[in-house]
C-alpha positions as CSV (number, residue, x, y, z in Angstrom):
1,M,-143.7,34.5,50.6
2,L,-140.7,36.2,49.3
3,A,-138.7,34.9,52.2
4,L,-139.8,31.3,51.6
5,S,-138.9,31.6,48.0
6,G,-135.4,32.8,48.9
7,V,-134.9,30.0,51.4
8,G,-136.1,27.4,48.8
9,G,-133.8,28.8,46.2
10,V,-130.8,28.6,48.6
11,A,-131.7,25.1,49.5
12,L,-132.1,24.1,45.9
13,G,-128.8,25.7,45.1
14,Y,-127.0,23.9,47.9
15,V,-128.5,20.5,46.8
16,L,-127.4,21.2,43.2
17,R,-123.9,22.1,44.4
18,V,-123.6,19.0,46.5
19,L,-124.8,16.8,43.6
20,I,-122.3,18.5,41.2
21,G,-119.5,17.9,43.8
22,L,-120.3,14.3,44.1
23,A,-120.4,13.9,40.4
24,Q,-116.9,15.5,40.0
25,R,-115.5,13.4,42.9
26,G,-116.6,10.2,41.2
27,S,-115.0,11.2,38.0
28,I,-111.6,12.0,39.7
29,E,-111.6,8.7,41.5
30,L,-112.2,6.9,38.3
31,D,-109.3,8.7,36.6
32,I,-107.1,7.9,39.5
33,K,-108.0,4.2,39.3
34,Q,-107.4,4.2,35.5
35,K,-104.0,5.8,35.9
36,L,-103.1,3.4,38.8
37,L,-104.0,0.5,36.6
38,Q,-102.0,1.9,33.7
39,A,-99.0,2.4,36.0
40,K,-99.2,-1.2,37.3
41,E,-99.4,-2.5,33.7
42,Q,-96.4,-0.3,32.8
43,A,-94.4,-1.5,35.8
44,A,-95.2,-5.1,34.9
45,K,-93.9,-4.5,31.4
46,I,-90.7,-2.9,32.7
47,I,-90.1,-5.7,35.2
48,A,-90.6,-8.3,32.5
49,E,-88.3,-6.5,30.1
50,A,-85.7,-6.1,32.8
51,E,-85.9,-9.7,33.7
52,F,-85.4,-10.7,30.0
53,R,-82.5,-8.3,29.6
54,G,-80.9,-9.7,32.8
55,E,-81.2,-13.2,31.5
56,V,-79.5,-12.1,28.2
57,V,-76.7,-10.4,30.1
58,E,-76.2,-13.3,32.4
59,T,-76.1,-15.6,29.4
60,E,-73.5,-13.4,27.6
61,R,-71.5,-13.1,30.8
62,L,-71.4,-16.8,31.5
63,A,-70.5,-17.8,27.8
64,P,-66.8,-16.6,27.9
65,V,-66.4,-18.0,31.4
66,E,-67.4,-21.4,30.1
67,G,-65.0,-21.0,27.1
68,R,-62.2,-20.0,29.4
69,E,-62.9,-22.8,31.7
70,E,-62.6,-25.2,28.8
71,K,-59.3,-23.6,27.7
72,V,-57.9,-23.6,31.2
73,A,-58.8,-27.3,31.5
74,A,-57.1,-28.0,28.2
75,R,-54.0,-26.0,29.2
76,E,-53.9,-27.8,32.6
77,E,-54.0,-31.1,30.7
78,R,-51.1,-30.0,28.4
79,V,-49.1,-28.7,31.4
80,A,-49.6,-32.0,33.2
81,S,-48.4,-34.0,30.1
82,R,-45.4,-31.7,29.7
83,E,-44.5,-32.1,33.4
84,E,-44.7,-35.8,32.9
85,F,-42.4,-35.5,29.8
86,L,-39.9,-33.3,31.7
87,D,-39.9,-35.7,34.6
88,S,-39.0,-38.4,32.2
89,R,-36.3,-36.3,30.6
90,Q,-34.9,-35.4,34.0
91,R,-34.7,-39.1,34.9
92,D,-32.8,-39.7,31.6
93,L,-30.4,-36.8,32.2
94,D,-29.8,-38.0,35.8
95,E,-29.0,-41.4,34.5
96,K,-26.6,-40.0,31.8
97,E,-25.0,-37.6,34.4
98,D,-24.4,-40.6,36.7
99,D,-22.9,-42.4,33.7
100,V,-20.6,-39.5,32.7
101,R,-19.5,-39.0,36.3
102,A,-18.7,-42.6,36.5
103,R,-16.7,-42.4,33.3
104,E,-14.8,-39.3,34.5
105,Q,-14.0,-41.0,37.7
106,E,-12.8,-44.0,35.8
107,A,-10.7,-41.8,33.5
108,A,-9.2,-39.9,36.5
109,R,-8.3,-43.2,38.1
110,A,-6.7,-44.4,34.8
111,K,-4.8,-41.1,34.5
112,S,-3.6,-41.3,38.1
113,E,-2.5,-44.9,37.6
114,A,-0.7,-43.9,34.4
115,E,1.1,-41.0,36.1
116,K,2.0,-43.3,39.0
117,L,3.4,-45.9,36.6
118,A,5.3,-43.2,34.7
119,V,6.8,-41.8,37.9
120,E,7.7,-45.3,39.1
121,R,9.2,-46.1,35.8
122,T,11.2,-42.9,35.8
123,K,12.4,-43.6,39.4
124,E,13.3,-47.1,38.4
125,L,15.2,-45.9,35.4
126,A,17.0,-43.4,37.5
127,K,17.9,-46.1,40.0
128,V,19.1,-48.5,37.4
129,A,21.1,-46.0,35.3
130,H,22.1,-43.8,38.2
131,L,20.6,-40.8,36.4
132,S,19.0,-37.7,37.6
133,E,15.3,-37.3,37.2
134,D,15.8,-35.0,34.1
135,K,18.1,-37.5,32.5
136,A,15.6,-40.3,33.2
137,R,12.8,-38.2,31.7
138,E,14.9,-37.7,28.5
139,E,15.6,-41.5,28.4
140,L,11.9,-42.2,28.7
141,F,11.1,-39.8,25.9
142,S,13.8,-41.3,23.8
143,E,12.4,-44.7,24.3
144,I,8.9,-43.5,23.3
145,E,10.4,-41.9,20.2
146,R,12.2,-45.2,19.3
147,T,9.1,-47.2,19.9
148,N,6.8,-45.0,17.8
149,E,9.5,-43.6,15.5
150,E,7.8,-44.7,12.3
151,A,4.4,-43.3,13.2
152,I,5.9,-40.0,14.4
153,L,8.0,-39.7,11.3
154,L,5.0,-40.4,9.0
155,R,3.0,-37.8,10.8
156,L,5.8,-35.2,10.5
157,Q,6.2,-36.0,6.8
158,K,2.5,-35.5,6.3
159,L,2.5,-32.2,8.2
160,A,5.5,-31.0,6.2
161,A,4.1,-32.0,2.9
162,H,0.6,-30.6,3.5
163,G,0.2,-27.5,1.4
164,E,3.9,-27.3,0.6
165,E,3.6,-29.2,-2.7
166,R,0.8,-26.9,-3.9
167,L,2.5,-23.7,-3.0
168,E,6.3,-24.3,-3.3
169,E,6.4,-24.8,-7.1
170,K,4.2,-21.7,-7.7
171,A,6.3,-19.5,-5.3
172,R,9.6,-20.8,-6.9
173,T,8.3,-20.0,-10.4
174,L,7.1,-16.6,-9.4
175,L,10.3,-15.6,-7.7
176,T,12.5,-17.0,-10.5
177,T,10.5,-15.0,-13.0
178,I,10.9,-11.8,-11.1
179,I,14.6,-12.3,-10.6
180,H,15.1,-13.0,-14.3
181,R,13.1,-9.9,-15.3
182,M,15.4,-7.8,-13.0
183,G,18.5,-9.6,-14.1
184,N,21.8,-8.3,-12.5
185,A,21.6,-4.8,-13.8
186,V,22.7,-3.2,-10.5
187,N,26.3,-3.7,-9.6
188,A,27.8,-3.3,-6.2
189,D,29.3,0.2,-5.6
190,V,31.9,0.6,-3.0
191,M,32.4,4.2,-1.8
192,S,36.1,5.1,-1.5
193,L,37.2,6.7,1.7
194,S,40.7,7.7,0.5
195,V,42.3,10.1,-1.9
196,A,45.6,9.5,-3.7
197,I,48.5,12.0,-3.1
198,P,50.4,12.8,-6.3
199,S,53.7,13.6,-4.5
200,E,55.3,14.2,-1.1
201,E,55.3,18.0,-1.9
202,M,51.5,17.9,-2.2
203,K,51.3,16.0,1.1
204,G,53.2,18.8,2.8
205,K,50.9,21.4,1.3
206,I,47.9,19.5,2.6
207,I,49.4,19.3,6.1
208,G,50.4,22.9,6.1
209,K,52.6,24.8,8.5
210,E,52.2,23.1,11.9
211,G,49.3,21.2,10.5
212,R,47.0,24.3,10.2
213,N,45.7,23.2,6.7
214,I,44.7,19.8,8.1
215,K,43.0,21.4,11.1
216,A,41.1,23.8,8.9
217,F,40.0,21.0,6.6
218,E,38.8,18.8,9.5
219,R,37.0,21.8,11.0
220,A,35.3,22.7,7.7
221,T,34.3,19.2,6.7
222,G,33.7,17.5,10.1
223,V,35.8,14.4,9.1
224,D,39.1,13.0,10.5
225,V,42.1,13.1,8.1
226,L,44.7,10.3,8.4
227,I,47.9,11.1,6.5
228,D,50.2,8.2,7.1
229,D,47.6,5.4,7.5
230,V,48.1,4.2,3.9
231,P,51.2,5.0,1.9
232,G,50.5,7.4,-1.0
233,R,46.9,8.0,0.1
234,I,45.0,10.2,2.6
235,T,42.2,8.4,4.4
236,L,39.0,10.3,5.4
237,A,37.1,8.9,8.4
238,S,33.6,9.9,9.5
239,F,30.4,8.2,10.5
240,D,28.5,10.5,8.2
241,P,28.7,9.2,4.6
242,L,27.6,12.5,3.2
243,R,30.4,14.4,5.0
244,R,32.8,11.8,3.9
245,S,31.8,12.3,0.3
246,I,32.0,16.1,0.6
247,A,35.4,15.9,2.1
248,K,36.6,13.5,-0.7
249,I,35.4,15.8,-3.5
250,A,36.7,18.9,-1.8
251,L,40.1,17.4,-1.2
252,E,40.4,16.3,-4.8
253,K,39.5,19.8,-6.0
254,L,42.2,21.3,-3.6
255,I,44.8,18.9,-5.0
256,V,43.9,19.9,-8.5
257,D,43.9,23.7,-7.7
258,G,47.2,23.4,-5.7
259,R,46.5,26.5,-3.6
260,I,45.9,25.0,-0.2
261,Q,45.4,27.4,2.7
262,P,42.6,27.8,5.3
263,A,40.7,30.5,3.4
264,K,40.8,28.5,0.2
265,I,39.8,25.3,2.0
266,E,36.7,26.9,3.5
267,E,35.8,28.3,0.1
268,I,36.2,25.0,-1.7
269,V,34.3,23.1,1.0
270,E,31.3,25.5,1.0
271,K,31.1,25.2,-2.8
272,T,31.3,21.4,-2.6
273,K,28.5,21.3,0.0
274,V,26.2,23.2,-2.4
275,E,27.2,21.0,-5.3
276,V,26.7,17.8,-3.3
277,G,23.3,19.1,-2.0
278,E,22.2,19.6,-5.6
279,I,23.5,16.1,-6.4
280,V,21.5,14.7,-3.5
281,K,18.3,16.4,-4.7
282,Q,18.8,15.2,-8.2
283,K,19.6,11.6,-7.1
284,G,16.5,11.5,-4.9
285,E,14.2,12.8,-7.7
286,A,15.8,10.4,-10.3
287,A,15.3,7.5,-7.9
288,A,11.7,8.3,-7.2
289,Y,11.0,8.7,-11.0
290,E,12.8,5.5,-11.9
291,A,10.9,3.5,-9.2
292,G,7.6,4.9,-10.3
293,V,6.8,6.7,-7.0
294,I,5.3,10.1,-7.3
295,G,4.0,12.8,-5.0
296,L,6.8,12.6,-2.4
297,D,7.7,15.7,-0.4
298,P,10.9,17.4,-1.7
299,K,12.5,17.2,1.7
300,L,11.8,13.5,1.8
301,T,13.2,13.1,-1.8
302,A,16.4,14.9,-0.6
303,L,16.7,12.4,2.2
304,L,16.3,9.6,-0.2
305,G,19.1,11.1,-2.4
306,R,21.5,10.9,0.6
307,L,21.3,7.1,0.4
308,N,23.4,7.4,-2.8
309,F,26.4,8.0,-0.5
310,R,25.6,5.1,1.8
311,T,26.6,1.4,1.2
312,S,25.6,-1.9,2.8
313,Y,28.0,-4.8,2.4
314,G,29.4,-2.8,-0.6
315,Q,25.9,-2.4,-2.2
316,N,24.8,1.1,-2.9
317,V,21.7,1.6,-0.7
318,L,19.9,3.9,-3.1
319,Q,20.4,1.5,-6.0
320,H,19.3,-1.3,-3.7
321,S,16.1,0.6,-2.9
322,I,15.3,1.3,-6.5
323,E,15.9,-2.4,-7.4
324,M,13.6,-3.4,-4.5
325,A,10.9,-1.1,-5.7
326,H,10.9,-2.8,-9.1
327,I,10.9,-6.3,-7.6
328,A,8.1,-5.4,-5.1
329,G,6.0,-3.8,-8.0
330,M,6.3,-7.0,-10.1
331,L,5.5,-9.3,-7.1
332,A,2.5,-7.1,-6.2
333,T,1.3,-7.2,-9.8
334,E,1.6,-11.0,-10.0
335,L,-0.2,-11.5,-6.7
336,G,-2.9,-8.9,-7.3
337,I,-1.8,-6.6,-4.4
338,D,-1.6,-2.8,-4.3
339,Q,1.4,-2.1,-6.5
340,T,1.8,1.6,-5.5
341,I,2.0,0.8,-1.7
342,A,4.5,-2.0,-2.4
343,R,6.7,0.2,-4.6
344,T,6.7,3.1,-2.2
345,A,7.4,1.0,0.9
346,A,10.3,-0.8,-0.9
347,L,11.8,2.5,-2.1
348,L,11.6,4.1,1.4
349,H,12.4,1.0,3.5
350,D,15.9,2.2,4.3
351,I,15.2,5.9,4.6
352,G,16.3,5.8,8.2
353,K,19.8,5.1,7.1
354,A,20.0,8.6,5.7
355,V,20.1,10.1,9.2
356,D,20.8,7.1,11.5
357,H,24.2,8.6,12.4
358,E,22.4,11.8,13.6
359,V,19.4,10.2,15.4
360,Q,19.3,7.5,18.0
361,G,17.6,4.2,17.2
362,T,17.6,1.5,14.6
363,H,17.2,2.6,11.0
364,V,13.8,0.9,10.9
365,E,12.5,2.9,13.9
366,I,14.0,6.1,12.6
367,G,12.5,5.5,9.2
368,R,9.0,5.0,10.7
369,R,9.3,8.4,12.5
370,V,10.5,10.1,9.3
371,L,7.6,8.8,7.3
372,E,5.1,9.7,10.0
373,K,6.5,13.2,10.1
374,F,6.0,13.6,6.3
375,G,2.5,12.2,6.5
376,I,3.1,9.1,4.4
377,D,0.2,6.6,4.0
378,K,-0.1,4.3,7.1
379,R,-0.1,1.3,4.8
380,V,3.4,2.2,3.5
381,I,4.7,2.5,7.0
382,L,3.2,-0.9,7.9
383,A,4.8,-2.4,4.8
384,M,8.3,-1.0,5.3
385,Q,8.7,-1.6,9.1
386,S,8.7,-5.4,8.8
387,H,11.6,-5.8,6.3
388,H,14.0,-6.8,9.2
389,E,11.2,-8.7,11.1
390,E,11.3,-6.1,13.9
391,Y,7.6,-5.8,13.5
392,P,5.0,-8.5,12.6
393,Y,3.7,-8.8,9.0
394,E,0.4,-6.9,9.2
395,T,-0.3,-6.6,5.5
396,P,0.5,-8.5,2.3
397,E,2.7,-5.6,1.1
398,S,4.9,-6.0,4.2
399,V,5.7,-9.6,3.2
400,I,6.5,-8.4,-0.4
401,V,8.9,-5.8,0.8
402,Q,10.7,-8.3,3.0
403,V,11.0,-10.8,0.1
404,A,12.2,-8.0,-2.3
405,D,14.8,-7.1,0.2
406,A,16.1,-10.6,0.5
407,I,16.1,-11.0,-3.3
408,S,17.9,-7.8,-4.0
409,G,20.5,-8.2,-1.2
410,G,20.9,-12.0,-1.6
411,R,21.3,-12.4,-5.4
412,P,24.8,-13.3,-6.6
413,G,26.9,-10.2,-7.3
414,A,24.7,-7.8,-5.4
415,R,27.0,-7.4,-2.4
416,R,30.7,-7.6,-2.0
417,D,32.8,-8.7,0.8
418,T,36.5,-9.3,1.3
419,V,37.8,-12.8,0.5
420,D,39.1,-13.1,4.1
421,R,35.7,-12.4,5.6
422,Y,34.0,-14.6,3.1
423,L,36.3,-17.6,3.9
424,E,36.0,-16.9,7.6
425,R,32.2,-17.0,7.4
426,L,32.2,-20.2,5.5
427,G,34.7,-21.7,8.1
428,D,32.5,-20.6,11.0
429,L,29.5,-22.2,9.4
430,E,31.2,-25.5,8.9
431,R,32.8,-25.5,12.4
432,L,29.6,-24.7,14.1
433,A,27.6,-27.5,12.4
434,G,30.4,-30.0,13.0
435,T,30.2,-29.6,16.7
436,F,26.9,-31.6,16.9
437,E,26.9,-35.3,17.8
438,G,26.5,-37.6,14.9
439,V,27.7,-35.1,12.2
440,E,30.4,-36.6,10.0
441,K,30.9,-33.9,7.3
442,V,29.8,-30.3,6.7
443,Y,30.0,-28.4,3.4
444,A,29.1,-24.7,3.1
445,I,27.9,-24.0,-0.5
446,A,26.1,-21.2,-2.5
447,A,28.3,-18.5,-1.1
448,G,27.6,-19.4,2.5
449,R,23.8,-19.3,2.0
450,E,23.4,-23.1,2.4
451,I,25.1,-25.8,4.3
452,R,24.9,-29.6,3.8
453,V,25.4,-31.7,6.8
454,F,26.1,-35.4,6.4
455,V,25.3,-37.5,9.5
456,N,26.1,-41.0,10.7
457,P,23.0,-43.1,10.1
458,G,23.8,-45.3,13.1
459,K,23.8,-42.3,15.5
460,V,21.1,-40.1,14.0
461,T,17.7,-41.5,13.1
462,D,15.2,-40.1,10.6
463,L,13.2,-38.5,13.4
464,A,16.3,-37.0,15.0
465,M,17.2,-35.3,11.7
466,H,14.4,-32.8,12.2
467,K,15.6,-31.8,15.7
468,L,19.2,-31.6,14.5
469,A,18.3,-29.2,11.7
470,R,16.4,-27.0,14.1
471,D,19.2,-27.0,16.6
472,I,21.8,-26.1,14.0
473,A,19.7,-23.3,12.5
474,K,19.1,-21.9,16.0
475,R,22.8,-21.9,16.8
476,I,23.6,-20.1,13.6
477,Q,21.0,-17.4,14.3
478,E,22.4,-16.9,17.9
479,E,26.2,-17.0,17.2
480,L,26.8,-15.8,13.6
481,K,26.2,-12.6,11.7
482,Y,25.3,-12.9,8.1
483,P,23.1,-11.2,5.4
484,G,19.9,-12.9,4.2
485,E,19.2,-16.4,5.3
486,I,21.1,-19.7,5.4
487,K,19.5,-23.0,4.4
488,V,20.3,-26.1,6.5
489,N,20.2,-29.5,4.7
490,I,20.6,-32.7,6.8
491,I,21.6,-35.7,4.7
492,R,21.3,-39.3,6.1
493,E,22.3,-42.1,3.8
494,N,22.4,-45.8,4.4
495,R,24.7,-47.9,2.2
496,V,24.7,-51.7,2.2
497,V,27.7,-53.3,0.4
498,E,28.0,-57.1,-0.3
499,F,30.3,-59.1,-2.5
500,A,29.5,-62.1,-4.6
501,R,32.3,-64.5,-4.9
């Protein structure tokens, strides 16, 4: 009984367990089905959303492409129209180029024909006149000048008158005013090179026994002493104007002292050198002060003072430089140019003459080196180096210095010359101008600074007058030596005379 109860309990328990297992299994399957259904719904939503987003992206991606395609199409249309325009322009340019080329060929043919005609005419003239080719060319040019003389003359007159009328009167007034303000205050100063001998006894003392006093004097001063060159005078010769002046002053002192012997000569000469050195320094300082130029190196001022013992055509070079400084300053003021540069350059323009007997080269080149050595302003050097036209005019001040030099050296009374040389220069001018064909009379006037040439109107035309004036001026420059400048005037006059009876 107990055994049966135990078996029944076990069977019942098994059945219950099976029933419970089946119930749990159905529940799990149901959950799985629900989750599977949910997953399918979720997947469907995701796919739908992805498809929507894909369509949006595709739309956004295709929108710029369509815009770009429209722009590309518009650009292609513009390029096509531009190509069409360029093709049209190219056709026009090709047509114009063909036209120009044709004209060039026509011009070349015309030029070639003209040259051939000219050559043939020249050869024909040479054959007819039995002339060389050069002579025939001159004849051809002369005929062209005769044919077109009036037109050429009018053109020359217009070119000569252009600008001249506006500037000439102003320049003349300006220069006249400056010259009048300066006046003729500076006179020519000729440095004497000889000393008068009071008696023959003094002459013997100067010579000394066997000429020892003369030799001592020449050795101490560095000059040559000529006793019998001029009666009653002793001539002192030297290329150095300063030595010449020292020798003159020392010799005058020895004559006054009367005790002439080698030791005394050396003593007097040494004292005179010191005195003259002081005079040179004072003259240089006074010149710089008078010219209104300050700040010069003392050594340069001393060199400037040495110009007091130098002359040019009888004109004292230091006084000439001071006068130039005043003229240059006034010109610079009138023209609105740097007055200091103009004054300094004018005062120092001949500084090279102070040492030109000691240093090789022209006084202009020496002066440039001297001023560079003392560190003078470059503008001053540029202004002074052109006063003899050895260098081009690079600044307005250089033109002013050249003009001031011409005014100071060329004004009446500034420079002296012997009567013989003066007359000789005038004669040379008249003879030279008279050698030209067609010239009837020549007169040198204004102290040789101007010549007036009267020509035969039948031989010299109005056009030929210009060439004649240039040729005469060129010959004067090449063959004659003269200070300043010479003006050449050609005068052609026609006179018609008739009598009423």
